[in-house]
C-alpha positions as CSV (number, residue, x, y, z in Angstrom):
1,M,8.8,117.6,63.6
2,S,8.6,121.5,63.6
3,S,11.7,123.0,65.4
4,V,9.2,125.0,67.3
5,R,8.2,121.8,69.2
6,C,10.0,122.2,72.2
7,F,9.9,123.7,77.1
8,Q,13.6,125.7,82.9
9,L,16.9,125.6,83.0
10,V,19.1,125.9,86.2
11,L,22.8,126.5,84.7
12,V,25.8,125.6,86.4
13,L,29.4,127.6,86.5
14,M,32.4,125.6,85.2
15,A,36.0,126.6,86.9
16,G,38.1,128.2,84.2
17,L,41.8,128.1,84.0
18,V,44.0,130.7,85.9
19,S,47.6,131.2,85.4
20,L,49.2,131.4,88.6
21,P,52.9,130.9,89.9
22,G,53.4,127.3,90.2
23,C,55.2,125.3,93.0
24,S,56.1,121.7,93.3
25,T,56.7,119.3,96.2
26,G,59.6,117.8,94.7
27,S,58.2,114.3,94.8
28,G,56.5,114.7,91.4
29,E,53.0,115.6,92.7
30,E,52.1,119.1,92.0
31,E,50.9,120.9,95.4
32,F,47.5,122.2,96.0
33,L,47.7,125.7,97.2
34,I,44.7,127.5,98.9
35,I,44.3,130.9,97.2
36,P,43.2,133.9,99.5
37,E,39.9,135.4,98.5
38,G,40.4,138.3,96.2
39,K,43.7,137.1,94.8
40,A,42.8,134.9,91.8
41,D,41.5,136.5,88.7
42,D,38.7,134.2,88.4
43,F,36.9,133.2,85.1
44,F,33.6,131.1,85.2
45,S,31.7,130.3,82.2
46,A,28.6,128.4,81.0
47,S,27.1,127.8,77.6
48,A,23.9,129.7,78.4
49,Q,22.2,132.3,80.8
50,E,18.7,132.6,82.4
51,Y,16.7,136.1,81.9
52,V,13.7,137.4,83.7
53,M,11.2,138.9,81.1
54,E,8.5,141.2,82.7
55,G,5.5,142.8,81.3
56,T,1.8,143.9,81.7
57,A,-0.8,142.2,79.6
58,S,-4.7,142.4,79.8
59,V,-7.7,140.1,79.4
60,T,-11.2,141.2,78.5
61,L,-14.2,139.1,80.0
62,E,-17.2,138.3,77.3
63,S,-20.1,140.7,77.5
64,S,-22.1,138.2,79.3
65,Y,-20.3,138.8,82.5
66,A,-21.6,142.8,82.4
67,G,-23.4,143.2,85.7
68,A,-22.0,140.1,87.3
69,T,-20.7,140.2,91.0
70,A,-17.0,141.4,91.6
71,D,-16.2,137.7,92.7
72,E,-17.7,136.3,89.5
73,R,-15.8,138.9,87.3
74,L,-12.5,138.1,89.2
75,A,-12.8,134.4,88.9
76,R,-13.3,134.6,85.1
77,A,-10.4,136.9,84.8
78,K,-8.2,134.5,86.6
79,E,-9.2,131.9,84.3
80,L,-8.6,134.0,81.2
81,I,-5.1,135.0,82.7
82,G,-4.1,131.4,82.9
83,Y,-5.0,131.0,79.2
84,K,-3.3,134.2,78.4
85,H,-0.2,133.2,80.0
86,V,-0.1,130.2,77.5
87,V,-0.6,132.8,74.7
88,I,2.4,135.0,76.0
89,E,4.6,132.2,76.4
90,W,3.9,130.6,72.9
91,F,4.6,134.0,70.9
92,L,7.6,135.0,73.0
93,N,8.8,131.4,72.4
94,V,8.3,131.6,68.5
95,Y,10.3,135.0,68.5
96,L,13.0,133.6,70.5
97,I,13.5,130.0,69.4
98,D,16.0,129.1,66.3
99,K,14.2,128.1,63.4
100,S,15.4,125.5,60.8
101,D,15.4,125.9,57.0
102,H,12.1,123.9,56.7
103,D,10.0,126.3,59.1
104,A,7.9,128.7,57.1
105,N,8.9,131.5,59.7
106,E,12.5,130.9,59.5
107,A,13.4,134.4,59.0
108,Y,11.5,135.6,62.0
109,G,13.4,136.2,65.3
110,G,15.8,133.4,66.3
111,F,18.0,134.0,69.2
112,K,18.8,130.4,70.3
113,S,16.5,130.9,73.4
114,I,13.4,129.2,74.9
115,V,10.8,130.1,77.5
116,K,9.9,128.5,80.8
117,A,6.4,129.1,82.1
118,G,5.7,131.3,84.8
119,S,2.6,131.4,87.5
120,Y,-0.2,133.9,87.8
121,E,0.3,133.8,91.5
122,D,3.3,136.1,90.7
123,M,0.9,138.6,89.2
124,N,-0.8,141.7,90.6
125,I,-4.4,141.7,88.9
126,T,-6.0,145.0,88.4
127,E,-9.6,145.7,87.5
128,V,-9.2,148.5,84.8
129,S,-12.9,148.5,83.8
130,E,-15.9,146.1,84.4
131,L,-14.8,143.8,81.8
132,T,-11.0,144.5,81.4
133,F,-8.2,143.4,83.8
134,D,-4.7,144.1,83.7
135,F,-1.9,141.8,85.2
136,T,1.8,141.8,85.5
137,F,3.8,138.5,84.7
138,Q,7.3,137.3,84.8
139,M,8.8,134.7,82.6
140,I,12.1,133.0,82.7
141,V,13.9,132.5,79.4
142,G,17.1,130.4,78.7
143,G,19.5,131.7,76.1
144,T,22.9,132.6,75.0
145,N,25.1,134.6,77.3
146,D,24.7,137.8,75.0
147,L,21.0,137.6,74.5
148,M,20.3,141.1,75.8
149,T,22.6,142.5,72.9
150,L,21.1,140.4,70.3
151,I,17.5,141.3,70.6
152,P,16.7,144.7,69.4
153,S,15.9,146.7,72.4
154,Q,16.3,149.6,74.6
155,D,18.6,150.3,77.6
156,V,16.4,151.4,80.7
157,G,19.0,151.4,83.0
158,D,19.8,149.2,86.2
159,G,21.0,146.4,83.7
160,K,17.8,146.1,82.2
161,R,16.6,146.3,78.6
162,K,13.1,146.8,77.1
163,F,11.5,145.5,73.7
164,T,8.3,145.2,72.0
165,L,6.9,141.7,71.4
166,Q,4.3,141.3,68.6
167,M,1.6,138.6,69.6
168,G,-1.2,137.2,67.6
169,R,-4.7,138.6,68.7
170,V,-6.0,135.1,70.0
171,T,-9.7,135.3,71.0
172,N,-11.1,133.9,74.1
173,E,-12.6,131.2,72.6
174,E,-9.5,130.1,70.9
175,M,-7.5,130.3,74.1
176,D,-10.0,128.0,75.7
177,N,-9.0,125.4,73.2
178,L,-6.3,123.5,74.7
179,E,-7.3,120.0,74.2
180,M,-4.4,117.6,73.5
181,N,-3.0,117.5,70.1
182,D,-5.8,120.1,68.9
183,E,-4.6,122.9,70.9
184,W,-5.1,126.5,69.4
185,Y,-1.4,127.3,68.6
186,R,-1.2,124.0,66.4
187,A,-3.3,126.1,63.7
188,S,-1.0,127.1,60.9
189,K,-1.7,130.6,61.6
190,W,-0.1,130.5,64.8
191,S,2.4,127.7,64.8
192,N,4.5,129.3,62.0
193,F,3.6,133.0,63.3
194,N,5.4,135.8,61.5
195,P,3.9,139.5,62.2
196,T,5.5,140.7,59.2
197,G,3.0,141.8,56.7
198,M,0.1,140.7,58.9
199,D,-2.9,143.1,59.7
200,P,-2.1,145.2,62.8
201,Q,-5.8,144.3,63.8
202,E,-4.6,140.7,64.0
203,L,-1.6,141.8,66.3
204,E,-1.4,142.6,70.1
205,P,2.1,144.3,71.1
206,I,3.1,144.1,74.6
207,E,6.3,145.7,76.1
208,L,8.8,143.3,78.1
209,T,11.7,144.4,80.1
210,M,14.5,142.0,80.5
211,W,17.4,141.3,82.9
212,P,19.9,138.5,83.7
213,E,18.7,136.0,86.2
214,T,21.0,135.1,89.1
215,R,23.1,132.1,88.3
216,S,23.0,128.9,90.4
217,V,26.4,127.2,91.6
218,D,27.6,124.0,90.4
219,A,27.2,120.9,92.4
220,W,27.6,117.0,92.3
221,I,25.0,114.6,90.9
222,D,23.5,113.0,94.1
223,Y,25.4,109.8,93.8
224,N,24.9,108.8,97.4
225,S,21.1,108.8,97.0
226,L,21.4,107.1,93.6
227,Y,23.7,104.2,95.0
228,A,22.1,103.9,98.6
229,D,20.6,100.7,98.0
230,G,23.6,99.3,96.2
231,R,22.0,99.5,92.7
232,V,21.2,102.1,90.3
233,S,18.4,101.5,87.8
234,I,18.7,103.3,84.3
235,D,16.0,103.2,81.5
236,V,17.1,104.5,78.0
237,H,14.4,105.4,75.6
238,F,15.2,106.2,71.8
239,G,12.5,108.0,70.1
240,W,11.5,107.6,66.5
241,D,13.5,109.5,63.9
242,Y,12.8,110.4,60.6
243,H,16.2,111.7,59.5
244,G,18.0,108.3,59.2
245,E,16.0,105.8,61.6
246,Y,18.5,106.7,64.1
247,H,16.3,105.1,66.7
248,L,17.4,101.9,65.3
249,K,21.0,102.9,64.6
250,H,21.7,104.6,68.1
251,S,19.8,101.7,70.1
252,E,22.2,99.2,68.4
253,S,25.3,101.2,68.5
254,F,24.7,101.9,72.2
255,Y,23.9,98.4,73.1
256,N,27.1,97.1,71.5
257,W,28.9,99.9,73.2
258,L,27.6,98.7,76.7
259,T,28.3,95.0,76.1
260,G,31.7,95.9,74.4
261,T,33.7,99.0,75.6
262,M,31.8,99.3,79.0
263,G,31.8,95.8,79.9
264,F,28.2,95.1,80.8
265,H,26.6,91.8,80.8
266,S,23.4,91.2,78.5
267,P,20.6,88.8,79.3
268,V,20.7,87.9,75.6
269,G,23.3,87.1,73.0
270,S,23.1,89.9,70.7
271,Y,21.2,93.3,70.1
272,A,18.8,91.3,67.5
273,E,17.5,89.2,70.2
274,Y,17.3,92.2,72.7
275,S,13.5,93.4,73.5
276,R,11.6,95.5,76.0
277,T,10.9,92.4,78.1
278,A,14.7,90.9,77.9
279,G,15.5,92.7,81.1
280,P,18.5,94.8,82.2
281,L,22.1,94.9,81.0
282,T,24.0,94.7,84.2
283,K,27.7,95.7,85.7
284,T,29.0,95.7,89.0
285,F,31.5,98.5,90.1
286,T,33.0,100.0,93.3
287,A,31.8,103.3,94.6
288,N,33.4,104.9,97.7
289,G,34.4,101.3,98.7
290,R,31.1,99.5,98.2
291,E,29.9,97.4,95.3
292,V,27.1,99.1,93.3
293,T,25.2,97.2,90.3
294,A,24.0,99.2,87.4
295,E,20.9,97.8,85.5
296,I,20.1,99.5,82.1
297,R,17.2,98.7,80.2
298,L,16.7,99.8,76.6
299,Y,13.5,100.8,74.7
300,W,12.8,101.8,71.1
301,G,10.4,101.5,68.4
302,K,11.0,98.2,66.7
303,P,9.3,97.5,63.6
304,G,7.3,94.2,63.4
305,T,6.9,94.1,67.1
306,D,4.7,95.2,70.0
307,T,6.6,98.6,70.0
308,D,6.3,99.2,66.2
309,P,6.4,103.0,65.9
310,D,4.2,103.2,62.9
311,T,1.3,101.7,64.7
312,G,-1.2,103.4,67.5
313,A,-0.6,99.9,69.5
314,G,3.2,100.3,69.3
315,G,3.1,104.0,70.2
316,I,0.7,103.2,73.3
317,M,3.2,100.4,74.3
318,L,6.5,102.7,74.0
319,E,4.5,105.6,75.9
320,N,3.6,103.0,78.8
321,D,7.1,101.9,79.0
322,M,8.3,105.4,79.6
323,R,5.6,106.0,82.3
324,E,6.7,102.9,84.0
325,S,10.5,104.3,83.7
326,F,9.2,107.5,85.7
327,R,7.3,105.4,88.1
328,S,10.1,102.8,89.1
329,R,13.5,103.9,87.8
330,E,16.2,106.2,89.2
331,V,17.6,107.5,85.9
332,I,15.7,108.0,82.7
333,I,17.2,109.2,79.7
334,Y,15.3,109.8,76.4
335,S,17.1,110.6,73.1
336,G,15.2,111.6,70.3
337,H,13.1,114.4,68.7
338,S,11.3,116.9,71.0
339,G,10.1,120.6,70.8
340,Y,8.5,123.3,72.8
341,L,5.5,121.8,74.7
342,Y,5.8,118.4,73.0
343,G,8.0,116.5,75.4
344,F,9.2,112.9,74.3
345,A,8.2,111.8,70.8
346,L,8.6,108.0,71.0
347,A,6.5,106.9,67.9
348,N,6.0,107.9,64.3
349,W,3.9,111.1,64.8
350,R,3.2,111.4,61.2
351,V,1.1,108.4,61.2
352,T,-0.4,108.1,64.8
353,D,-1.3,110.5,67.8
354,E,0.1,107.9,70.0
355,G,3.3,107.5,71.5
356,D,4.1,111.0,72.7
357,L,4.5,112.1,76.3
358,D,3.8,115.8,76.2
359,D,4.8,118.6,78.8
360,S,1.0,118.6,79.6
361,E,1.1,115.0,80.9
362,V,4.2,115.3,83.1
363,A,2.4,116.6,86.1
364,D,0.2,113.5,86.3
365,L,3.0,110.9,85.9
366,E,3.4,108.5,88.8
367,M,6.8,109.3,90.2
368,P,8.6,108.4,93.5
369,E,9.3,110.9,96.2
370,T,13.1,109.5,96.0
371,Y,15.7,111.2,94.0
372,Q,15.7,110.8,90.2
373,L,17.7,112.1,87.3
374,V,16.0,112.7,83.9
375,V,18.2,113.6,80.8
376,A,15.9,115.0,77.9
377,E,18.4,114.9,74.9
378,G,16.2,116.5,72.0
379,C,15.8,119.7,70.4
380,D,14.7,122.7,72.7
381,T,13.8,120.5,76.0
382,Y,14.6,123.4,78.3
383,A,11.0,124.0,79.1
384,I,10.0,120.6,80.2
385,G,12.2,121.2,83.3
386,E,9.4,123.4,84.6
387,A,6.7,120.8,84.0
388,F,8.3,118.2,86.4
389,W,8.0,120.8,89.2
390,S,4.2,120.5,88.9
391,N,4.2,116.7,89.6
392,P,3.3,116.2,93.3
393,A,5.9,113.7,93.9
394,K,8.7,116.5,93.3
395,P,7.5,119.3,95.6
396,N,9.9,122.5,96.2
397,H,12.1,121.4,93.1
398,S,13.4,118.5,95.3
399,N,14.6,114.9,94.7
400,L,14.9,115.6,90.9
401,D,17.5,116.8,88.5
402,I,16.4,117.3,84.8
403,V,19.2,117.9,82.3
404,T,17.7,119.8,79.0
405,T,18.7,121.7,75.8
406,T,18.1,125.0,74.9
407,S,18.5,125.0,71.2
408,F,18.8,122.2,68.6
409,S,20.7,118.9,69.6
410,N,22.7,116.5,67.4
411,A,20.4,113.7,66.6
412,S,23.1,111.8,64.4
413,T,25.0,110.6,67.5
414,P,24.2,108.9,70.7
415,E,27.3,110.2,72.5
416,V,25.1,112.3,75.0
417,V,23.7,109.1,76.1
418,K,27.0,107.7,76.4
419,D,28.5,110.7,78.3
420,V,25.4,110.4,80.9
421,I,26.4,106.7,81.5
422,K,30.2,107.3,81.9
423,A,29.2,109.8,84.7
424,L,27.3,107.1,86.4
425,V,29.2,104.0,85.7
426,P,33.0,103.7,85.4
427,R,34.6,101.8,82.4
428,T,37.4,100.3,84.5
429,G,38.3,100.9,88.3
430,D,36.4,102.8,91.1
431,H,33.7,105.4,90.3
432,K,34.8,109.1,90.1
433,P,32.0,111.4,90.8
434,M,31.4,114.4,88.3
435,T,29.8,117.8,89.0
436,Y,27.3,118.9,86.7
437,G,29.7,121.5,85.4
438,E,32.1,118.7,84.2
439,L,29.2,116.7,82.8
440,L,27.4,119.6,80.9
441,R,30.9,120.7,79.4
442,D,31.3,117.2,77.9
443,L,27.8,117.2,76.5
444,D,28.3,120.8,75.0
445,T,31.3,119.5,73.1
446,N,29.4,116.7,71.1
447,S,28.2,118.9,68.3
448,S,30.7,121.4,67.1
449,W,28.3,122.6,64.7
450,F,25.3,123.0,67.2
451,N,25.3,125.4,70.2
452,T,23.0,122.9,72.0
453,M,23.7,124.8,75.5
454,Y,22.7,122.0,77.8
455,G,21.7,122.8,81.4
456,V,20.4,121.3,84.5
457,H,17.3,121.9,86.6
458,G,16.9,121.3,90.4
459,I,20.7,121.7,91.0
460,D,20.4,124.2,94.1
461,D,19.6,121.2,96.6
462,N,22.4,119.0,95.2
463,P,25.6,118.1,96.8
464,K,28.0,121.1,96.9
465,M,30.6,119.0,98.9
466,H,32.4,116.0,97.3
467,P,29.8,112.9,97.8
468,Y,32.7,110.9,98.7
469,A,34.4,113.3,101.1
470,D,35.8,112.3,104.6
471,L,35.2,115.0,106.9
472,S,36.9,113.3,109.7
473,A,40.4,113.7,107.8
474,T,39.9,117.6,107.7
475,C,42.9,119.4,108.9
476,R,44.9,116.3,109.4
477,A,48.5,116.9,108.6
478,C,49.6,115.5,105.0
479,S,52.4,115.4,102.6
480,S,50.4,113.9,99.6
481,A,46.8,113.1,98.7
482,S,47.1,109.7,99.6
483,D,47.5,110.6,103.3
484,C,43.8,112.0,103.1
485,G,41.7,109.0,102.2
486,G,39.4,108.7,99.5
487,P,38.8,110.7,96.2
488,G,36.7,113.3,97.8
489,N,39.8,114.6,99.9
490,Q,43.0,116.5,98.8
491,C,46.2,117.6,100.5
492,S,46.4,121.4,100.4
493,R,48.7,124.0,101.7
494,L,46.9,126.7,103.7
495,N,49.9,128.8,104.4
496,D,53.7,128.6,104.8
497,N,53.5,126.5,107.9
498,E,50.4,124.3,107.3
499,K,49.8,121.4,104.8
500,V,46.7,119.7,105.5
501,C,43.8,117.6,104.3
502,T,40.8,119.4,102.7
503,V,37.6,118.5,100.8
504,F,36.5,119.2,97.3
505,C,33.5,121.5,97.2
506,T,31.9,123.8,95.0
507,D,30.3,126.6,97.2
508,D,30.4,127.5,100.9
509,A,27.0,125.8,101.5
510,G,28.7,122.6,101.1
511,C,31.4,123.1,103.8
512,P,31.0,122.5,107.5
513,E,30.1,125.3,109.8
514,G,33.3,127.7,110.3
515,F,34.6,126.7,106.9
516,A,34.8,128.4,103.4
517,C,35.1,127.0,100.0
518,L,38.1,128.5,98.4
519,Q,40.0,128.0,95.0
520,A,42.8,125.9,95.0
521,A,45.6,125.9,92.5
522,Q,47.7,123.0,91.3
523,G,50.8,124.0,89.3
524,Y,49.8,127.0,87.0
525,Y,46.1,126.6,87.2
526,V,42.9,126.8,89.5
527,T,41.9,123.3,89.2
528,S,39.3,122.9,92.2
529,K,37.8,124.6,95.3
530,Q,38.4,123.3,98.7
531,C,36.6,123.6,102.2
532,V,39.2,125.2,104.6
533,P,38.9,127.0,108.0
534,N,37.5,130.4,107.6
535,T,40.5,131.4,109.6
536,R,42.7,129.9,107.0
537,S,44.5,127.9,109.6
538,C,44.0,124.7,111.1
539,I,46.1,125.7,114.1
540,Q,44.0,128.3,115.1
541,G,40.8,126.5,114.0
542,P,37.5,127.9,112.4
543,V,35.5,130.5,114.1
544,I,31.9,129.3,114.5
545,T,29.7,132.1,115.7
546,G,26.1,130.5,115.4
547,P,23.2,132.0,113.7
548,T,22.8,135.8,113.6
549,L,20.0,136.6,111.3
550,I,17.0,134.0,111.0
551,I,13.6,133.9,109.1
552,N,10.9,134.0,111.8
553,E,7.6,134.4,109.6
554,V,6.7,133.9,106.0
555,L,3.4,134.9,104.3
556,A,2.9,133.4,100.8
557,D,-0.9,133.4,100.6
558,P,-2.5,136.4,101.8
559,P,-6.2,135.9,102.8
560,M,-8.8,137.1,100.5
561,D,-10.3,140.8,100.6
562,L,-9.1,143.1,103.3
563,A,-8.4,140.3,105.6
564,G,-5.2,139.7,103.6
565,D,-4.2,143.5,104.0
566,A,-1.1,142.4,106.0
567,N,0.8,145.8,105.1
568,G,-2.0,147.8,106.4
569,D,-2.1,150.1,103.3
570,G,-6.1,149.6,102.9
571,V,-5.6,147.3,99.8
572,R,-5.5,143.6,99.6
573,S,-2.7,142.6,97.0
574,F,-1.8,139.1,95.7
575,T,1.8,140.3,95.8
576,D,2.1,143.3,97.9
577,D,0.9,141.9,101.1
578,E,3.3,138.7,100.9
579,F,6.0,139.2,103.4
580,V,9.2,137.9,104.9
581,E,10.0,138.4,108.7
582,L,13.6,138.4,109.8
583,V,15.0,138.7,113.4
584,N,18.5,139.6,114.6
585,V,19.0,136.8,117.2
586,S,22.6,137.9,118.1
587,T,23.8,140.2,120.9
588,E,25.0,142.8,118.3
589,A,23.8,145.2,115.6
590,L,24.0,143.6,112.2
591,D,24.8,145.5,109.1
592,L,22.4,144.2,106.5
593,S,23.9,146.2,103.4
594,G,23.7,144.1,100.4
595,F,21.8,141.1,102.1
596,T,19.4,139.5,99.7
597,I,16.2,137.6,100.0
598,S,15.4,135.0,97.2
599,D,12.7,132.6,96.4
600,G,13.3,129.3,94.9
601,V,13.8,131.3,91.2
602,R,15.9,134.4,91.9
603,V,16.8,137.2,94.2
604,R,13.8,139.3,95.1
605,F,15.0,142.0,97.5
606,T,18.4,143.5,98.3
607,F,18.8,145.6,101.6
608,P,20.1,149.1,100.9
609,A,23.3,150.3,101.8
610,G,23.4,151.5,105.6
611,T,20.7,149.3,106.9
612,T,21.4,148.2,110.5
613,L,19.3,145.8,112.5
614,A,19.7,146.2,116.3
615,A,20.3,143.2,118.4
616,G,16.8,141.3,119.0
617,A,15.1,143.5,116.5
618,V,12.8,142.7,113.6
619,A,12.7,143.6,109.9
620,V,9.7,142.8,107.7
621,I,10.0,142.8,103.9
622,F,6.7,143.1,102.0
623,G,6.2,142.1,98.4
624,G,5.3,145.7,97.3
625,G,3.5,148.8,98.3
626,D,4.4,152.3,99.6
627,V,6.2,151.9,102.9
628,G,5.0,155.4,104.0
629,S,1.3,154.2,103.6
630,F,1.9,150.9,105.8
631,A,0.0,150.8,109.2
632,V,1.9,147.9,110.6
633,A,2.1,147.7,114.5
634,T,5.7,147.4,114.8
635,T,8.9,149.1,116.1
636,G,10.8,147.2,113.6
637,L,12.2,148.0,110.1
638,L,9.9,147.9,107.1
639,F,10.7,147.5,103.4
640,A,8.9,147.0,100.1
641,A,10.4,144.8,97.2
642,D,10.4,146.6,93.8
643,A,8.8,143.7,91.9
644,G,7.4,141.4,94.4
645,L,8.6,138.4,96.6
646,G,7.3,135.8,94.1
647,L,6.3,133.3,96.7
648,T,4.3,130.5,95.1
649,N,1.4,129.2,97.2
650,T,1.8,125.6,96.4
651,G,5.5,125.5,97.6
652,D,8.5,127.6,97.4
653,S,11.8,128.6,99.3
654,V,13.1,131.5,101.1
655,I,16.8,132.1,101.3
656,V,18.4,135.0,103.0
657,A,22.2,135.6,102.0
658,D,24.7,138.1,103.1
659,A,26.5,140.6,100.8
660,E,29.0,138.0,99.7
661,G,26.2,135.5,98.7
662,N,26.7,133.1,101.8
663,V,23.5,131.7,102.7
664,V,22.5,133.1,106.4
665,D,19.0,131.1,106.7
666,Q,16.6,129.3,104.5
667,M,13.4,127.8,104.8
668,T,11.3,125.6,102.3
669,F,7.4,125.0,102.5
670,G,5.0,123.1,100.5
671,S,1.2,123.4,100.2
672,E,0.9,124.4,103.8
673,G,2.0,127.8,102.5
674,G,-1.1,128.2,100.4
675,Q,-3.7,128.2,103.2
676,D,-4.7,131.8,103.9
677,R,-2.2,132.0,106.8
678,S,1.5,132.5,107.4
679,L,4.0,130.1,108.7
680,V,5.9,131.2,111.8
681,R,8.3,129.4,114.0
682,A,6.9,127.6,116.9
683,T,8.9,129.7,119.3
684,D,9.5,133.0,118.0
685,A,13.2,134.1,117.5
686,D,14.3,130.4,118.1
687,P,16.7,129.2,115.4
688,E,16.0,125.6,116.3
689,A,12.3,125.9,116.1
690,T,10.2,124.4,113.2
691,F,7.7,126.2,111.2
692,I,4.1,125.9,111.9
693,A,0.9,127.5,110.7
694,H,0.2,130.7,112.7
695,P,-1.3,129.5,115.8
696,I,-3.6,132.7,116.7
697,T,-4.1,135.0,113.8
698,A,-3.6,134.8,110.0
699,F,-0.6,136.6,110.2
700,S,1.6,139.1,112.6
701,P,4.3,141.0,110.7
702,G,6.8,142.7,112.9
703,V,5.6,141.4,116.3
704,K,5.5,138.0,118.0
705,S,2.9,135.4,117.3
706,D,0.9,136.5,120.4
707,G,1.2,140.2,119.4
708,A,4.3,141.1,122.0
709,E,7.1,143.3,120.6
710,F,10.3,141.5,119.9
């Protein structure tokens, strides 16, 4: 399978080691010392980084649209833009992705990076002429930490660089050919694309600007959701392999490891007797004081059986088994060959078209609305993370984590599968939860000669506080960790006079109100983060101030035509007329300098220095436009984002954070955000009120729902 066969990656931060003065309790247990903010020389690392790539492209309608109505031409332009997005994505990926020595275009590009698809709802579509439309687009790329220095590019300031991407000139007729297994990009001219030596008339260059994406923070696997019913179901699928029949070798090695080292009970006497219908291997363990039973089922192409990978019938069976896994299991692990847009290769693709579950099929999988963990272990699986977010059972990036790769993976070992199992099931003793930072670090060390760059999608809604933490023990006086309860708690020294119980965390968002997540040193090293009172004293107690700034109204889908001209500049825009309305519900003026507004992808707007919002006042941030041309009936503050707010009509999040990155307020919406109407609090400026569709008009930026001033 070509190495160009591979598809978001949300990356986590892993705490580094920091040299600090050590101290000891004298009892043999090194003391945890809470470090005041700004006093530690932090170092965080990850094996990869996400980047935003933005550009402008065009589509040209067929001559038959000359004389068509404006609505007909715009509708066709939108259709072509969807196809053109695939074109841009394909050629950008061919340039960025690493090649192997058997690829015909091995010498072209190759930066250990891969593309995630975008959405044309982020675009500003402009009619250039009767048949030509321009549109802006953004794509997210996962790559090495130094990608911006590797790609030949020009510094354009503000931390951004610009480069020219050479694309093939694909006709409208070609773009329309996306029939599965016969897509236009499978043709040799495009699948092994290399612009060197091609006729310039066959090429379409576009300029792209790139900059680093804001990183997500580390978090735990959602163990409490996985273990809620006292059992965790895990299906492992080994894809067909052409190197050395690793689907047979790895499935046998893994089976023997489960029944031997890990102590699982098998329903049959040996690997040779095991089949897809044999039932699960089982083991019972203790997690946070309660029993949990792990059930693991194995699937692979077994010659001469109903899953023979060299037959169409076997391929269909393997694919059906995997579909059932996504429908009914909590953890789904795939280990095998993959590639950009090609998903999971379960059968021998050299002899049958059956037995492959491609990215394009993921949106239609039957999946539960409950939490699941998917591990896509194969070459370049990064982009499949985005495909899962199109599944209606997983709206707003919720109830799903997907571990993927950003480059080649090591097909010669099943160690990645074992590492994931060890994060879920202990070999001996009680279960000890792992953060994704710890797990991904383990996965990255399995191939010293590959830079696989594992990452996880969907981490932003995962627990930022240890899943087994006992909050009732917080601030209890202690002399050692045993005084504080379970594995989620630690005995920490806050100051010279206080040594108290704290809980493990990765971010302030995981701590109770009035607490902050600070680094803790043990001996000479920073080893964890702990939730402690924001006063740094349990005697004084935390200061809880309540909400100060809230999201009051959000418009993600401006109505069509001038009815959607929310900013009043006389032009309806997909992007410029989106807005977020904020209200200062405190009794004092609020300094918004450095505050940010993000969607579910990245930071979209940062308040300029010196911005002050009076008590009870309102601020409206539009997706774009010239503030001087806005006609909005408000006495509040008005702003315009430089590159749009990026709100997706089918569902997204809005997060407001202060200058230090602490979340001040956030809201999430689904398809209700795409109904040509804003979402507004049922009672304006009430932090406890829920969001509803605007009850009176399509929107009311800068004023209350009934038109009254704040």
